[in-house]
C-alpha positions in Angstrom: -24.7 -2.3 28.5 -22.5 0.2 26.4 -20.2 2.6 28.2 -17.7 5.2 27.1 -15.1 2.4 26.8 -17.3 0.5 24.3 -17.5 3.7 22.1 -14.0 4.8 22.2 -13.4 1.1 20.3 -15.5 2.2 18.0 -12.6 4.5 16.5 -10.7 1.5 14.6 -14.1 0.5 13.3 -14.6 4.2 11.7 -10.8 4.0 10.6 -11.1 0.8 9.1 -14.1 1.3 7.0 -13.1 4.2 5.8 -10.5 3.1 4.3 -12.1 0.0 3.0 -14.1 2.5 1.0 -11.6 4.6 0.1 -9.7 1.4 -1.5 -12.6 0.1 -3.2 -13.5 3.6 -4.9 -9.2 3.6 -6.2 -10.5 -0.3 -7.5 -13.3 0.6 -9.4 -12.2 3.9 -10.5 -13.0 3.7 -14.4 -14.9 0.7 -14.5 -17.4 1.8 -16.5 -18.1 5.5 -18.6 -18.8 8.1 -16.1 -17.3 5.9 -12.8 -14.7 8.1 -11.4 -13.3 8.5 -14.7 -11.0 11.2 -13.9 -8.8 9.0 -11.4 -7.0 7.3 -13.7 -3.5 6.0 -13.3 -1.8 7.2 -16.3 -3.2 8.9 -19.8 -1.5 8.1 -23.4 -2.1 10.7 -25.8 -2.5 9.9 -29.5 -4.6 12.9 -30.7 -1.2 13.6 -32.8 -1.0 9.9 -33.8 0.6 9.5 -37.6 0.9 13.6 -38.0 4.4 13.7 -38.4 4.5 17.6 -38.0 4.5 17.0 -34.3 2.0 19.5 -32.2 3.9 21.7 -30.3 0.9 23.1 -28.2 -0.6 20.1 -27.5 2.6 18.9 -26.0 3.2 22.0 -24.1 -0.5 21.3 -22.9 -0.5 18.0 -21.8 3.3 16.6 -21.9 4.7 17.1 -18.5 8.0 19.0 -18.2 11.4 17.7 -18.2 13.4 18.2 -15.5 16.2 16.0 -13.8 14.6 15.2 -11.0 13.8 11.4 -10.4 11.0 9.5 -9.1 12.1 9.4 -5.5 13.5 13.0 -4.9 10.4 13.5 -2.5 10.3 10.3 -0.8 12.5 10.3 2.3 13.1 8.2 5.3 13.1 4.2 5.5 10.7 4.3 2.1 14.0 6.2 0.0 15.6 2.6 -0.4 12.3 0.9 -1.2 11.6 3.5 -3.7 14.4 3.4 -5.5 14.4 -0.8 -5.8 10.9 0.1 -7.3 12.0 2.7 -9.7 15.1 -0.1 -10.9 12.5 -2.6 -11.0 9.7 -1.0 -13.3 12.0 0.6 -15.1 13.4 -2.3 -16.3 10.2 -4.0 -16.7 9.2 -0.9 -18.9 12.5 -1.3 -21.0 11.7 -2.1 -24.7 13.8 -5.3 -25.6 16.8 -5.2 -28.0 15.8 -5.3 -31.5 18.0 -7.1 -34.0 19.6 -5.6 -37.0 16.9 -7.5 -39.4 14.4 -6.3 -37.4 15.0 -2.9 -37.4 15.0 -2.8 -41.0 11.9 -4.3 -41.3 10.9 -1.7 -38.9 12.0 1.0 -41.1 10.5 -0.6 -44.4 7.2 -0.6 -42.7 7.1 3.4 -41.8 8.7 4.3 -45.3 5.8 1.8 -47.1 3.0 3.3 -44.3 3.8 6.9 -45.4 3.0 6.5 -48.9 -0.3 4.9 -48.2 -0.8 7.4 -45.1 -4.2 9.1 -45.8 -4.2 12.8 -45.3 -7.7 13.1 -42.6 -6.6 13.6 -39.3 -6.8 10.8 -36.7 -10.0 10.8 -35.1 -11.3 10.2 -38.8 -9.5 7.0 -38.6 -11.9 5.8 -35.6 -8.3 6.7 -33.3 -9.3 8.1 -30.2 -7.8 11.2 -28.6 -6.9 9.5 -25.4 -6.6 6.3 -23.6 -6.7 6.3 -19.7 -5.6 3.5 -17.7 -6.9 2.4 -14.3 -6.5 -0.2 -11.9 -8.6 -2.6 -13.5 -9.3 -1.1 -17.0 -8.2 1.3 -19.8 -10.9 3.4 -21.1 -10.8 5.1 -24.8 -12.3 8.7 -25.0 -12.4 11.4 -27.7 -12.0 15.6 -26.6 -15.4 17.6 -26.5 -15.1 21.0 -28.3 -14.8 22.5 -24.7 -11.8 20.7 -24.2 -13.6 18.5 -21.4 -12.5 14.5 -21.5 -15.6 12.1 -23.1 -15.1 8.3 -22.0 -16.0 6.3 -25.1 -15.4 2.8 -23.9 -13.9 1.0 -21.3 -11.9 -3.0 -21.5 -11.5 -5.2 -18.5 -7.8 -6.3 -18.3 -8.6 -9.6 -17.7 -11.2 -10.1 -20.1 -10.4 -12.7 -22.7 -12.8 -11.6 -24.9 -11.3 -8.2 -25.9 -8.3 -6.6 -26.5 -6.7 -4.4 -23.6 -3.9 -3.1 -24.7 -3.9 -0.1 -26.1 -1.4 -1.0 -29.4 -4.5 -3.6 -30.1 -7.0 -0.9 -29.4 -5.7 1.6 -31.9 -4.9 -1.6 -34.8 -8.8 -2.3 -34.0 -9.2 1.0 -34.6 -7.4 1.3 -37.8 -9.7 -2.0 -39.0 -12.9 0.1 -38.8 -11.5 2.2 -41.9 -11.6 -0.9 -44.2 -9.2 -3.1 -45.8 -8.4 -0.2 -48.7 -6.5 2.0 -46.3 -3.6 -0.5 -46.1 -2.7 1.1 -42.4 -0.3 -0.6 -39.7 0.7 1.4 -36.1 4.4 0.9 -38.1 2.7 3.2 -40.6 1.4 6.0 -38.0 5.3 6.3 -36.9 5.2 3.6 -34.0 8.0 1.5 -33.2 8.8 -1.8 -31.7 10.3 0.0 -28.3 7.5 2.1 -28.2 4.8 -0.7 -28.6 6.9 -3.0 -26.1 6.7 0.0 -23.2 2.7 0.2 -23.5 2.4 -3.4 -23.3 4.7 -3.5 -20.4 2.5 -0.9 -18.8 -0.6 -3.1 -19.3 0.9 -6.0 -17.6 2.3 -4.0 -14.6 -1.6 -2.0 -13.6 -2.7 -5.7 -14.0 -0.5 -6.4 -10.7 -1.5 -3.0 -9.2 -5.1 -4.3 -9.3 -4.0 -7.9 -8.2 -2.0 -6.5 -5.5 -4.8 -3.6 -4.4 -7.3 -6.3 -4.4 -5.7 -8.8 -1.8 -5.1 -5.7 0.2 -8.9 -5.0 0.2 -9.6 -8.5 1.3 -7.7 -8.0 4.4 -8.9 -4.8 4.7 -12.6 -6.0 4.6 -11.5 -8.9 7.2 -10.5 -6.4 9.6 -13.9 -4.9 9.3 -15.5 -7.9 10.5 -13.3 -9.0 12.9 -13.1 -5.6 14.8 -16.9 -5.1 15.4 -16.8 -7.5 18.1 -14.5 -6.0 19.9 -16.7 -3.6 20.3 -19.2 -5.1 22.4 -16.7 -7.7 24.1 -16.7 -7.2 27.9 -13.1 -6.9 30.3 -11.4 -5.1 27.8 -8.5 -5.1 30.5 -8.3 -8.4 31.3 -10.8 -10.4 29.0 -9.1 -13.2 26.6 -11.4 -12.6 24.4 -10.8 -9.0 23.6 -6.9 -9.7 23.8 -7.6 -12.2 21.1 -9.6 -9.5 19.1 -6.4 -7.3 19.4 -4.2 -9.6 17.6 -6.4 -10.6 15.8 -7.3 -7.3 14.3 -3.4 -6.5 14.6 -2.4 -9.2 11.9 -5.3 -8.0 9.5 -4.5 -4.5 9.6 -0.9 -5.1 9.4 -1.5 -7.2 6.0 -4.1 -5.1 4.5 -1.7 -1.9 5.1 1.1 -3.9 3.2 -0.7 -4.7 0.0 -2.3 -1.5 -0.2 1.6 0.4 0.2 3.1 -1.9 -2.1 0.2 -1.4 -4.8 0.4 2.3 -4.4 3.9 2.5 -4.3 4.0 0.5 -7.9 1.3 2.7 -9.2 2.7 5.6 -8.4 6.3 5.0 -9.6 5.5 2.8 -12.0 3.1 5.4 -13.8 6.2 7.7 -13.4 8.6 5.6 -15.5 6.0 4.7 -17.9 5.6 8.3 -18.8 9.3 9.1 -19.3 9.7 6.3 -21.2 6.8 6.6 -23.2 7.7 10.7 -23.6 11.0 9.7 -24.8 9.9 6.6 -27.2 6.8 8.2 -28.3 8.0 12.1 -30.0 8.3 10.7 -33.5 4.9 8.7 -33.7 3.0 12.0 -31.8 2.4 9.8 -28.4 2.7 11.0 -25.3 1.5 10.0 -21.8 1.1 11.9 -18.4 0.9 10.3 -15.0 -2.1 11.3 -13.1 -2.3 12.4 -9.0 -6.0 11.9 -8.7 -6.0 7.8 -8.1 -2.7 8.3 -6.1 -4.2 11.1 -3.7 -7.6 8.7 -3.3 -5.2 5.2 -2.9 -3.2 7.1 -0.4 -6.2 8.9 1.9 -7.1 5.1 2.3 -3.7 4.0 3.3 -3.4 6.8 6.1 -6.7 5.7 7.3 -5.5 2.2 7.7 -2.2 3.5 9.4 -4.5 5.5 11.9 -6.3 1.7 12.6 -3.1 -0.1 13.2 -1.7 2.8 15.8 -4.9 2.3 17.2 -4.5 -1.7 17.6 -1.0 -1.5 18.4 -1.4 0.9 21.4 -4.5 -1.3 22.7 -1.8 -4.3 22.6 1.1 -2.6 24.3 -2.1 -1.4 27.4 -2.7 -5.1 27.3 0.4 -6.3 27.6 1.2 -4.0 30.2 -2.3 -5.1 32.2 -1.3 -8.5 31.9 2.1 -7.9 33.4 0.7 -5.5 36.6 -1.7 -8.4 36.8 1.3 -11.5 36.6 2.4 -9.7 39.2 -0.2 -9.5 41.9 -0.8 -13.0 41.6 2.6 -14.3 42.1 2.5 -11.8 45.5 -0.8 -13.2 46.4 0.3 -16.8 45.8 3.8 -16.6 47.8 3.4 -17.1 52.0 4.1 -13.9 54.0 7.7 -13.9 55.7 8.1 -15.4 59.0 8.5 -12.4 62.0 11.7 -12.9 63.4 12.2 -13.7 66.5 13.4 -10.9 69.4 16.1 -13.0 71.1 18.2 -14.6 68.6 20.8 -16.5 71.0 21.0 -17.7 74.1 23.0 -14.9 75.5 19.9 -12.6 74.7 17.1 -14.5 76.7 16.4 -12.8 80.2 16.7 -15.9 81.7 19.8 -17.0 81.1 23.2 -16.8 83.4 24.9 -14.6 81.1 22.1 -11.9 80.9 22.2 -11.5 84.5 25.9 -10.9 84.7 27.7 -7.7 84.3 29.2 -6.9 80.9 32.8 -7.7 81.0 32.8 -10.0 84.4 32.1 -13.2 84.7 28.8 -14.8 85.6 28.2 -15.0 89.0 28.7 -18.4 91.2 25.8 -20.1 92.5 25.7 -20.6 96.2 26.3 -24.0 97.8 23.7 -26.0 98.4 23.1 -26.3 102.6 23.4 -29.3 104.6 19.2 -29.1 105.1 18.8 -29.5 101.7 21.3 -32.1 101.1 19.4 -34.1 103.2 
C-alpha cells in the first residue's frame, strides 16, 4: 500500500526526469530547421562578408560591446579556478597556428588577386548566407527576413560524413554555386588563415560539447530508471534494497551532473572566447560572432534540477547511515549479557554472623567461654 513516504520518494524522480528533458532539448536544439533554432550556442554573422567597407550599423546592432572584463569575472567560489583554467585551454585551442612568411605572402597575393575579380553584387546574391548558427550537434545557415527575424534554411550535422559542417567549407560551397566564372575564394573575400583556423577550432569545440553532454544525458537516464524502483520498496529506513537503490542513484546522479556541468562550462566559456577571437580576426573580412545565452540558460536549468536530485539522495544516504548506526548500537546492547548485581556483603568482616561484626568497633572480639566439664564428657 502506498503511503505518504512513497509519494515523498517521488521528488527525485520528478527532478531527474525534468532535468533529463531539459538536457535533451539542449542537445537536440537546431537539429532541423524550426526545432528550437533560437537556442544556439554561438552565431557567426557573414552578411557583410566581402564588403571592405565594414557596416558600422550592423556591428553596433549585432556585435557585442567591447569590454575589459573576462569570462570568469562573474564566477566565484570553487568554480573560479576551474573557469580560469578552462578559459586558457579554450583560448589556446582556438588560437590560430603561426603562419610562415611564405604562407603569409601567398595569403596577401590571394587577397589582392581576389579583390580585382570580386563582383559588385552583395553577398546574398553570391549565395552566401547572412549567418551561421552553431548548436551542440549541428550548424545551421540562414538569412534575415525583411522584418529582421532569422530564417533558418538548412542544418548540417557535425558528425555526418557526407557533408561539410565547418563554416569555411559551407561558405566555399556557397561560392561554388555561382559558377566557375566568378573566380571567388575565401581569401578573395577577405578571409585569413587565422580566421579560418579559429572557425574550424570552434567546430571541434562544439563537437566535444555534444559528446560530453550526450554522456551526461545517458547517466541521467540511468538515474531516472534506477529511481523508479525506490518509490515502491518497503522498509525505507532499514531495508537493504532501498539502501542499495539510494547508493546506485547517488552514483548515477553524480556522474550525470559531472558531465553536464563539464559540457555546460565548455560551451559557455568556449563561446565567449571564440566570440572575442572571431571579432578580432574577422573585422577586415566583415565577419563577427555573438555568443548566445539561450542555450546556456536551458542547459543550466537542467543542471540545477539535477543538483536538487543529488541533494535529495545525499540526504537520504546520510539518514540511512544514521539509522544503521543506531540499529547497530541497539543490537550490541541486546547481544551483551546483563551485568551481575553486586553482593551486599563484600568481605567476611561484613557478614552478620562473623565474630568481627558482633564486636564493638575499636575493641577486640569477645573470647568464647570455656567448655564445661559436662560438655567435655
